[in-house]
TINUSE-735671 format. One record per residue: x, y, z of N, C-alpha, C in turn; chain; residue number from 1. Coordinates in steps of 0.2 Angstrom, whole numbers, plus 5000, padded with zeros to 4 digits. Each point is the difference from the previous one (the first is absolute). Example, Ala and Ser with C-alpha at 12.3 -4.5 7.8 and 13.67 -1.06 7.14 Angstrom:
n_x  n_y  n_z  ca_x  ca_y  ca_z  c_x  c_y  c_z  dovo  rolo
5066  4972  5039  4996  5006  5000  5004  5006  5000  A  1 .
4998  5005  4996  5004  5006  5001  4996  5005  5003  A  2 .
This chain:
n_x  n_y  n_z  ca_x  ca_y  ca_z  c_x  c_y  c_z  dovo  rolo
5126  4985  5045  4992  5003  5001  4997  4990  4995  A  1 .
4995  4998  5005  4996  4994  4996  4996  5001  4997  A  2 .
5000  4992  4996  4995  5002  4996  4992  5003  5001  A  3 .
5000  4998  5004  4992  5003  5004  4998  5006  4997  A  4 .
5007  5004  5004  5001  5009  5000  4998  5002  4994  A  5 .
5007  4997  4996  4997  5000  4993  4994  4999  4997  A  6 .
4997  4996  5000  4994  4999  4999  4996  5006  5000  A  7 .
4999  5000  5007  4995  5005  5003  5002  5008  4999  A  8 .
5006  5000  4998  5000  5006  4996  4998  5002  4993  A  9 .
5002  4993  4996  4995  5000  4992  4993  5000  5001  A  10 .
4999  4995  5007  4990  5002  4999  4999  5007  5003  A  11 .
5004  5003  5005  4997  5008  4999  4999  5004  4995  A  12 .
5007  4999  4994  5000  5004  4995  4992  4998  4997  A  13 .
5001  4993  4999  4992  4999  4997  4994  5004  5003  A  14 .
4999  5000  5006  4995  5003  5005  5002  5008  4994  A  15 .
5005  5002  5001  5000  5008  4997  4998  5001  4994  A  16 .
4999  4995  4996  4998  5001  4991  4993  4999  5001  A  17 .
4999  4994  5004  4992  5000  4999  4996  5008  5004  A  18 .
5005  5001  5005  4997  5007  5004  4998  5007  4997  A  19 .
5006  5000  4994  5001  5003  4996  4994  5002  4995  A  20 .
4999  4992  4999  4995  4999  4992  4992  5003  5002  A  21 .
5001  5000  5008  4993  5001  5001  4995  5006  4997  A  22 .
5004  5003  5002  4996  5009  4998  5001  5000  4992  A  23 .
5005  4998  4998  4999  4997  4990  4994  4999  5001  A  24 .
4999  4992  5000  4995  4998  4997  4992  5003  5003  A  25 .
5001  5005  5005  4993  5002  5001  4997  5007  4996  A  26 .
5008  5002  4997  4998  5005  4997  4998  4997  4991  A  27 .
5000  4996  4999  5000  4997  4995  4990  4995  4997  A  28 .
4999  4998  5008  4994  4998  4999  4993  5000  4996  A  29 .
5002  5007  5001  4994  5002  4996  5000  5000  4993  A  30 .
5007  4998  4998  5001  5000  4991  5002  4996  4998  A  31 .
5000  4995  5004  5000  4990  4997  4995  4996  5005  A  32 .
4994  4996  4998  4998  4995  5004  5008  4997  5005  A  33 .
4997  4997  5004  5005  4997  5003  5002  4993  5000  A  34 .
4995  4996  4996  5004  4994  4998  5004  5000  4993  A  35 .
4997  5006  4997  5005  5002  4995  5006  5001  5001  A  36 .
5001  5004  5007  5007  5003  5003  5003  4994  5002  A  37 .
4997  4995  5003  5003  4992  5002  5001  4998  4996  A  38 .
4997  4999  4995  5001  4994  4994  5009  5004  4996  A  39 .
4999  5006  4998  5005  5005  4997  5007  4998  5006  A  40 .
4999  5000  5004  5006  5003  5006  5003  4992  5001  A  41 .
4996  4994  4999  5003  4994  5004  5001  4998  4991  A  42 .
4998  5003  4994  5003  4997  4993  5006  5002  5000  A  43 .
5003  5008  5002  5007  5003  4999  5003  4995  5006  A  44 .
4998  5000  5006  5004  4995  5003  5002  4995  4996  A  45 .
4997  4993  4998  4999  4994  4999  5006  5003  4994  A  46 .
5001  5003  4994  5003  5002  4996  5005  5001  5001  A  47 .
5003  5005  5007  5005  5002  5002  5005  4992  5002  A  48 .
4995  4997  5004  5003  4994  5004  5003  4994  4994  A  49 .
4995  4999  4996  5005  4994  4994  5003  5003  4995  A  50 .
5001  5008  4999  5007  5001  4998  5006  5001  5004  A  51 .
5000  5002  5006  5006  4998  5006  5000  4992  5000  A  52 .
4994  4997  5004  5003  4996  5001  4998  4994  4995  A  53 .
5001  5001  4992  4997  4995  4997  5003  4993  4999  A  54 .
5007  4997  5004  5003  4995  5000  4997  4995  5004  A  55 .
4999  5004  5005  4994  4996  5008  4994  4997  4995  A  56 .
4998  5001  4996  4994  4998  4997  5002  4992  4999  A  57 .
5005  4998  5001  5000  4991  4999  5000  4996  5006  A  58 .
5000  5004  5005  4999  4997  5007  4991  5000  5001  A  59 .
4997  5002  4995  4994  5000  5002  4996  4993  5001  A  60 .
4998  4997  5005  4997  4992  5002  4994  5002  5001  A  61 .
4995  4994  5000  4994  5002  5001  4998  5001  5006  A  62 .
5003  4997  5006  5000  5004  5006  5001  5007  5000  A  63 .
5007  5003  4997  4999  5007  4999  4995  5002  4997  A  64 .
4997  4998  4994  4993  5005  4998  4995  4997  5006  A  65 .
5000  4995  5003  4993  5002  5005  5001  5004  5004  A  66 .
5006  4999  5004  5003  5007  5006  4999  5006  4995  A  67 .
5002  5001  4994  4999  5007  4998  4994  5004  5002  A  68 .
4995  4993  4997  4993  5002  4999  4997  5003  5006  A  69 .
5002  4995  5006  4997  5001  5005  5001  5009  5004  A  70 .
5007  5001  4997  5002  5007  5004  4998  5004  4995  A  71 .
5000  4998  4993  4996  5006  4996  4992  5003  5003  A  72 .
4997  4994  5000  4993  5001  5002  4999  5002  5006  A  73 .
5005  4999  5006  5000  5004  5005  5000  5009  4998  A  74 .
5007  5000  4997  5002  5007  4998  4996  5003  4996  A  75 .
4994  4998  4995  4995  5003  4998  4995  5000  5003  A  76 .
4997  4996  5005  4994  5000  5004  5002  5005  5007  A  77 .
5005  5002  5001  5003  5005  5006  4998  5006  4997  A  78 .
5003  5000  4995  4998  5010  4995  4995  5000  4998  A  79 .
4997  4996  4997  4993  5000  4998  4993  5003  5006  A  80 .
5003  4996  5005  4996  5001  5005  5001  5006  5004  A  81 .
5005  5002  5000  5001  5008  5002  4998  5004  4995  A  82 .
5001  5001  4995  4997  5002  4995  4991  5003  4998  A  83 .
4998  4995  5002  4994  4999  5001  4997  5000  5008  A  84 .
5003  5001  5004  4999  5002  5006  5001  5006  5001  A  85 .
5004  5004  4997  4999  5007  5001  4995  5003  4996  A  86 .
4996  4998  4995  4993  5004  4999  4996  4998  5005  A  87 .
4999  4998  5007  4999  5000  5004  5000  5002  5005  A  88 .
5006  5003  5003  5004  5001  5007  5004  5006  4999  A  89 .
5001  5003  5005  5006  5005  4997  5007  4997  5001  A  90 .
5005  5005  4998  5008  4999  5000  5002  4997  5005  A  91 .
4998  5003  5008  5003  4999  5003  4998  4993  5005  A  92 .
4993  4998  4997  4999  4994  5004  5003  4996  4994  A  93 .
5000  4998  4993  5004  4996  4997  5007  4999  5001  A  94 .
5004  5007  5002  5006  4998  5002  5001  4996  5007  A  95 .
4997  5002  5006  4998  4995  5009  5000  4995  4995  A  96 .
4995  4999  4999  4998  4991  4997  5005  4997  4999  A  97 .
5002  5002  4993  5004  4997  4997  5009  4998  5005  A  98 .
4999  5007  5005  5005  4998  5002  5000  4993  5006  A  99 .
4993  4999  5000  5000  4993  5007  5002  4994  4997  A  100 .
5003  5001  4995  5004  4994  4996  5005  5000  5005  A  101 .
5003  5004  5004  5007  5001  5005  4998  4995  5004  A  102 .
4994  5000  5005  4996  4996  5003  5001  4994  4997  A  103 .
4998  4999  4995  4996  4992  4998  5006  4997  5000  A  104 .
5006  5004  4996  5005  4994  4997  5003  4996  5007  A  105 .
5002  5004  5004  5003  4997  5005  4997  4993  5005  A  106 .
4993  5001  4999  4996  4994  5002  4998  4996  4995  A  107 .
4998  5002  4995  5000  4994  4995  5007  4997  4998  A  108 .
5006  5004  5002  5005  4997  4997  5005  4994  5005  A  109 .
4995  5002  5008  5001  4996  5006  4996  4991  4996  A  110 .
4995  5000  4999  4994  4998  5001  5003  4994  4993  A  111 .
5002  5004  4992  5003  4995  4996  5005  4999  5000  A  112 .
5006  5004  4999  5005  5000  5000  5004  4996  5006  A  113 .
4997  5002  5005  5002  4999  5007  5008  5003  5001  A  114 .
5000  5007  4999  5004  5005  5000  4999  5006  5007  A  115 .
5001  4997  5005  4998  5004  5006  5002  5006  5000  A  116 .
4999  5008  4999  5004  5005  4999  5004  4999  5008  A  117 .
5004  5005  4999  5005  5002  5008  4997  5005  5002  A  118 .
5000  5002  5007  4998  5005  5004  5002  5005  4997  A  119 .
5007  5002  4995  4999  5006  4999  4996  5002  4995  A  120 .
4998  4994  4997  4996  5003  4992  4992  5000  5005  A  121 .
4998  4997  5003  4994  5000  5002  4998  5008  5003  A  122 .
5007  5004  5005  4999  5008  5001  4999  5003  4995  A  123 .
5006  4998  4994  4999  5005  4995  4994  4998  4997  A  124 .
4996  4997  5000  4993  4999  4995  4995  5004  5005  A  125 .
5001  5000  5005  4996  5005  5005  5001  5008  4999  A  126 .
5007  5000  5000  4999  5006  5000  4999  5004  4993  A  127 .
5002  4994  4993  4996  5003  4994  4994  5001  4999  A  128 .
4997  4995  5004  4992  4999  4999  4997  5005  5004  A  129 .
5003  5006  5005  4999  5005  5002  5001  5007  4995  A  130 .
5005  4998  4997  5002  5006  4996  4995  4998  4995  A  131 .
4999  4996  4998  4995  4999  4995  4993  5005  5001  A  132 .
4998  4998  5005  4994  5003  5003  5000  5007  5000  A  133 .
5008  5005  5003  4999  5006  4999  5000  5003  4994  A  134 .
5005  4995  4994  5002  5003  4993  4994  5001  4998  A  135 .
4996  4996  4999  4993  4998  4996  4993  5006  5001  A  136 .
5004  5003  5007  4995  5003  5003  4992  4999  5001  A  137 .
5000  4992  5001  4995  4996  5002  4997  5004  5006  A  138 .
4993  5001  5000  4997  5000  5005  4994  4996  5004  A  139 .
5001  4997  5006  4998  4994  5002  4989  4999  4999  A  140 .
5002  5009  5001  4991  5001  5004  4996  5003  4991  A  141 .
5004  5000  4995  4997  5000  4993  5003  4994  4997  A  142 .
5002  4995  5001  5001  4995  4996  4994  4994  4999  A  143 .
4997  5000  4996  4994  4995  4999  5001  4995  4994  A  144 .
5001  4994  5003  5001  4996  4996  4996  4999  4991  A  145 .
5001  5001  4996  4995  5000  4993  5005  4996  4994  A  146 .
4994  4999  4994  5002  4995  4996  5008  5001  4998  A  147 .
5001  5006  4999  5008  5002  4999  5004  4997  5005  A  148 .
4998  5001  5006  5007  4999  5005  5000  4991  5002  A  149 .
4996  4998  4995  4999  4992  5002  5005  4998  4994  A  150 .
4999  5004  4994  5004  4997  4993  5006  5002  5003  A  151 .
5000  5004  5002  5009  5003  5002  5003  4994  5005  A  152 .
4996  4997  5006  5000  4997  5005  5003  4992  4997  A  153 .
4995  5000  4993  5004  4993  4997  5005  5002  4995  A  154 .
5002  5005  4998  5006  5001  4996  5007  5001  5004  A  155 .
4997  5003  5006  5008  4996  5007  5001  4996  5001  A  156 .
4995  4993  5001  5002  4995  4999  5004  4998  4994  A  157 .
4996  5002  4994  5003  4999  4994  5010  5000  5001  A  158 .
5001  5006  5003  5005  5001  5000  5005  4997  5007  A  159 .
4997  4998  5002  5002  4995  5008  5004  4993  4995  A  160 .
4994  4998  4996  5001  4991  4998  5006  5003  4995  A  161 .
4999  5005  4997  5006  5000  4995  5007  5000  5002  A  162 .
5001  5005  5005  5007  5000  5003  5001  4991  5004  A  163 .
4995  4996  5002  5000  4993  5004  5003  4998  4994  A  164 .
4996  4999  4995  5001  4996  4996  5007  5003  4994  A  165 .
5000  5004  4999  5008  5002  4999  5006  4997  5003  A  166 .
4997  4999  5010  5008  4998  5002  5000  4993  5000  A  167 .
4994  4996  4998  4998  4994  4998  5005  4997  4993  A  168 .
4999  5003  4995  4999  4997  4995  5007  5002  4996  A  169 .
5003  5005  5003  5005  5001  4999  5008  4994  5001  A  170 .
4997  4997  5006  5005  4995  5003  5000  4993  4995  A  171 .
4995  5000  4996  4998  4994  4995  5001  5001  4991  A  172 .
4999  5007  5000  5000  5002  4993  5006  5008  5000  A  173 .
5002  4999  4993  5004  5007  4998  4997  5005  5002  A  174 .
5003  5005  5005  4998  5006  5002  4997  5004  4995  A  175 .
5004  5000  4992  4999  5005  4995  4996  4999  4994  A  176 .
5000  4993  5001  4995  4996  4995  4992  5002  5003  A  177 .
5001  4999  5007  4992  5001  5003  4998  5010  4999  A  178 .
5005  5001  5002  5000  5008  4999  4996  5003  4992  A  179 .
5001  4994  4997  5000  5002  4991  4991  4999  4999  A  180 .
5001  4993  5004  4994  4998  4997  4993  5001  5004  A  181 .
5001  5003  5008  4995  5004  5004  4998  5007  4994  A  182 .
5005  5003  4999  4996  5006  4995  4997  4999  4994  A  183 .
5006  4994  4997  4993  4998  4993  4993  5000  5003  A  184 .
5000  4995  5004  4994  4998  5001  4993  5004  5002  A  185 .
5002  5005  5006  4998  5007  5000  4998  5004  4996  A  186 .
5004  5000  4993  4998  5004  4995  4997  4997  4997  A  187 .
4998  4993  4998  4996  4996  4997  4991  5002  5002  A  188 .
5002  4999  5008  4993  5000  5003  4998  5008  5000  A  189 .
5007  5005  5003  4995  5006  4996  4999  5005  4994  A  190 .
5003  4996  4996  4998  5000  4993  4992  4997  4998  A  191 .
4998  4994  5002  4995  4998  4998  4995  5002  5008  A  192 .
5000  5002  5002  4995  5007  5005  5000  5005  4996  A  193 .
5004  5003  4997  4998  5006  4997  4997  4998  4993  A  194 .
5002  4994  4995  4995  4999  4997  4993  4999  5001  A  195 .
4998  4999  5004  4995  4998  5003  4995  5006  5000  A  196 .
5003  5005  5000  4998  5009  4999  4999  5001  4992  A  197 .
5003  4994  4996  5000  5004  4994  5008  5003  4997  A  198 .
5004  4999  5006  5007  5003  4999  4998  5009  4997  A  199 .
4997  5003  5008  4999  5008  4999  5005  5002  4997  A  200 .
4998  5004  4995  5007  5004  4999  4999  5007  5004  A  201 .
5007  5001  4999  5001  5006  5005  5009  5003  4995  A  202 .
5002  5007  5004  5000  5004  4994  5009  5000  5005  A  203 .
5005  4999  4997  5008  4999  5003  5001  5007  4997  A  204 .
5003  5003  5006  5002  5007  5000  5006  5000  5005  A  205 .
5004  5002  5002  5006  5002  5003  5000  4998  5004  A  206 .
4996  5001  5007  4999  4997  5006  4999  4994  4999  A  207 .
4996  4995  4996  4996  4994  4999  5007  4995  4999  A  208 .
5004  5002  4994  5005  4998  4999  5005  5000  5005  A  209 .
5003  5004  5001  5006  5002  5007  4997  4995  5007  A  210 .
4995  4999  5000  4997  4998  5007  5002  4992  5000  A  211 .
4998  4998  4993  4999  4994  4996  5006  4997  5001  A  212 .
5006  5003  4997  5006  4999  5000  5004  4999  5005  A  213 .
4999  5004  5006  5002  5001  5008  4997  4992  5002  A  214 .
4994  5001  5002  4997  4993  5003  5002  4994  4996  A  215 .
5000  4999  4995  4999  4995  4996  5008  4997  5001  A  216 .
5006  5004  4997  5008  4999  5001  5000  4999  5008  A  217 .
5000  5006  5002  5005  5001  5008  4994  4995  5005  A  218 .
4993  5002  5000  4996  5000  5006  4997  4992  4998  A  219 .
5001  4997  4995  4997  4994  4999  5005  4994  4997  A  220 .
5005  5001  4998  5007  4996  4994  5003  4998  5005  A  221 .
5005  5008  5003  5006  4998  5005  4997  4998  5005  A  222 .
4994  5005  5004  4999  5000  5005  4997  4992  5003  A  223 .
4994  4997  4997  4998  4993  5001  5006  4995  4999  A  224 .
5004  5003  4995  5005  4992  4998  5005  5001  5006  A  225 .
5004  5007  5003  5003  5001  5005  4997  4997  5008  A  226 .
4995  5000  4999  4996  4999  5007  4997  4990  5000  A  227 .
5002  4998  4994  5000  4993  5001  5006  4998  5001  A  228 .
5005  5001  4995  5008  4998  5002  5003  5003  5007  A  229 .
4999  5004  5002  5003  5003  5008  4995  4995  5005  A  230 .
4993  5000  4999  4996  4998  5007  5003  4993  5003  A  231 .
5004  4994  4996  5002  4997  5004  5005  5002  5004  A  232 .
5004  5003  5001  5005  5002  5002  4997  5005  5007  A  233 .
4994  5002  4999  4995  5003  5008  4995  4996  5001  A  234 .
4994  5000  5006  4997  4999  5001  4992  5004  4996  A  235 .
4995  4996  5001  4994  5001  4998  4997  5006  5003  A  236 .
5002  4999  5009  4999  5006  5005  5005  5008  4998  A  237 .
5004  4997  4996  5006  5007  5001  4996  5002  4994  A  238 .
4999  4998  4993  4998  5003  4994  4993  5003  5002  A  239 .
4996  4997  5001  4995  5004  5004  4999  5006  5002  A  240 .
5006  4999  5007  5003  5007  5002  5003  5005  4997  A  241 .
5003  4998  4995  5004  5006  4996  4995  5000  4996  A  242 .
4997  4999  4996  4993  5001  4995  4997  5006  5002  A  243 .
4999  4999  5008  4995  5008  5005  5003  5004  4997  A  244 .
5006  5002  4997  5005  5007  4999  4997  5002  4995  A  245 .
4995  4994  4993  4997  5004  4995  4996  5006  5003  A  246 .
4995  5002  5003  4997  5005  5002  5004  5004  5003  A  247 .
5003  4998  5003  5007  5007  5001  5002  5004  4996  A  248 .
5004  4997  4994  5003  5003  4993  4995  5003  4997  A  249 .
4993  4995  5001  4994  5006  4997  4997  5005  5000  A  250 .
5002  5000  5009  4999  5007  5000  5006  5007  5002  A  251 .
5004  4996  5000  5007  5004  4996  4999  5003  4994  A  252 .
5000  4994  4994  4998  5002  4993  4994  5005  5002  A  253 .
4995  4999  5001  4995  5005  5000  4999  5007  5001  A  254 .
5006  5000  5005  5002  5008  5000  5004  5003  4997  A  255 .
5002  4994  4995  5005  5004  4994  4999  5000  4995  A  256 .
4994  4995  4997  4997  4999  4993  4993  5003  4999  A  257 .
4998  5005  4997  4994  5003  5001  4995  4994  4996  A  258 .
4991  5001  5002  4997  4997  4999  4997  5002  4992  A  259 .
4995  4998  4997  4998  5001  4994  4996  5006  5001  A  260 .
4998  5004  5006  5000  5007  5000  5006  5005  5001  A  261 .
5005  4998  4998  5006  5004  5002  5003  5000  5008  A  262 .
4996  4998  5005  5002  4999  5005  5005  4996  5005  A  263 .
5003  5002  5005  5003  4996  5003  4996  4999  5006  A  264 .
5001  4996  5005  4999  4999  5008  5003  5003  5002  A  265 .
4994  5000  5006  5004  5004  5007  5004  4996  5006  A  266 .
5004  5000  5004  5004  4997  5003  4996  5000  5007  A  267 .
4997  4995  5003  4994  4999  5007  5004  4997  5005  A  268 .
4999  5003  5006  5003  4997  5006  5000  4994  4999  A  269 .
4992  4996  5001  5000  4992  4998  5004  4996  4997  A  270 .
5001  5004  4993  5004  4999  4994  5009  4997  5004  A  271 .
5001  5005  5004  5006  4999  5002  5000  4994  5006  A  272 .
4996  5000  5003  5002  4995  5007  4998  4994  4995  A  273 .
4997  4998  4996  4997  4994  4996  5006  4998  4997  A  274 .
5005  5005  4998  5006  4998  4995  5005  4998  5006  A  275 .
5001  5002  5006  5005  4999  5004  5000  4995  5003  A  276 .
4992  4997  5002  4999  4995  5002  5002  4993  4995  A  277 .
4995  5001  4993  5004  4995  4996  5007  5001  4999  A  278 .
5005  5004  5000  5008  4999  4999  5003  4998  5006  A  279 .
4998  5000  5007  5001  4999  5005  4997  4992  5001  A  280 .
4995  4999  4996  4998  4992  5002  5004  4996  4997  A  281 .
5005  5002  4993  5002  4997  4996  5007  4999  5002  A  282 .
5004  5005  5002  5006  5002  5004  4998  4995  5007  A  283 .
4998  4999  5003  4999  4996  5007  5000  4991  4999  A  284 .
4998  5000  4992  4997  4993  4999  5009  5000  4997  A  285 .
5003  5002  4998  5008  4997  4998  5004  4998  5005  A  286 .
4998  5003  5007  5005  4997  5005  4997  4992  5001  A  287 .
5008  4999  5003  4999  4993  5004  5001  5000  5006  A  288 .
4996  4997  5006  5004  5000  5006  5000  4993  5002  A  289 .
5006  4999  5004  5005  4995  5004  5000  5003  5005  A  290 .
5001  4995  5003  5001  5000  5009  5005  5006  5001  A  291 .
5007  5001  4997  5005  5003  5001  5002  5005  4994  A  292 .
4997  5002  4995  4998  5004  4996  4996  5000  4996  A  293 .
4996  5009  4997  4998  5002  4994  5002  5002  4996  A  294 .
5000  4996  4992  5003  5000  4994  4993  5002  4994  A  295 .
5003  5004  4994  4998  5000  4994  5000  4993  4995  A  296 .
4994  4997  5000  5002  4997  4995  5003  5001  4993  A  297 .
């Protein structure tokens, strides 16, 4: 089993964690302001990372601080734009437009990193893009570009460049240090934005505390650190393709985790087709073709 295949498996686990947290976050947004949630989520992640990797802090350099600031800014920007975009558009539009980063990554990677995606990756991207179309239930006839869609498109661009810059920066500085710094800077920016509202108060209840712990420890500290550490063993296109599994896992957990009204979602045909197409795209991308054989990387 190659290092790339192992890296892809870990990225798939990360996508599963993010997918499982979507329903959890949606259930508490009425109880806590968005930027308060982001501030506390990133703060918890930063504390966890510093405790675990405190010995790595001595490796911080001025260049690492600059790279960490760039990654943290992009990460914060992507999440902030997504949260605000959801105020003006539907969840399905948001999921579909955010998924457009899947298409953007190979293009941006080819231009900025001169990393041309292989044929199987291109086929995988096309299959996954079609899968996203079905999974999110988008109807082109009803799709009218609005303010929320534009904000979400900017969000997708942020996530695209986050993947690209992680690929570039981890070849120059320690990956763990960059993971810590990006989370710390994202926490500071989220807290500053929360402060603009006068640190709007909210009530700590069990759903809020539980979601903060799950998203802070698993969805941020471990997930983003894992991404930064293993992405150097795979390509940006592969990373984007694997992350399209996030809405697949989101759909699965939405069938299992009740919403704030106590109901779970029902399985629809378009959801099944979308999940199959995305998973098929991921599987196809793992194959490599030569003149004499086909093998899994």
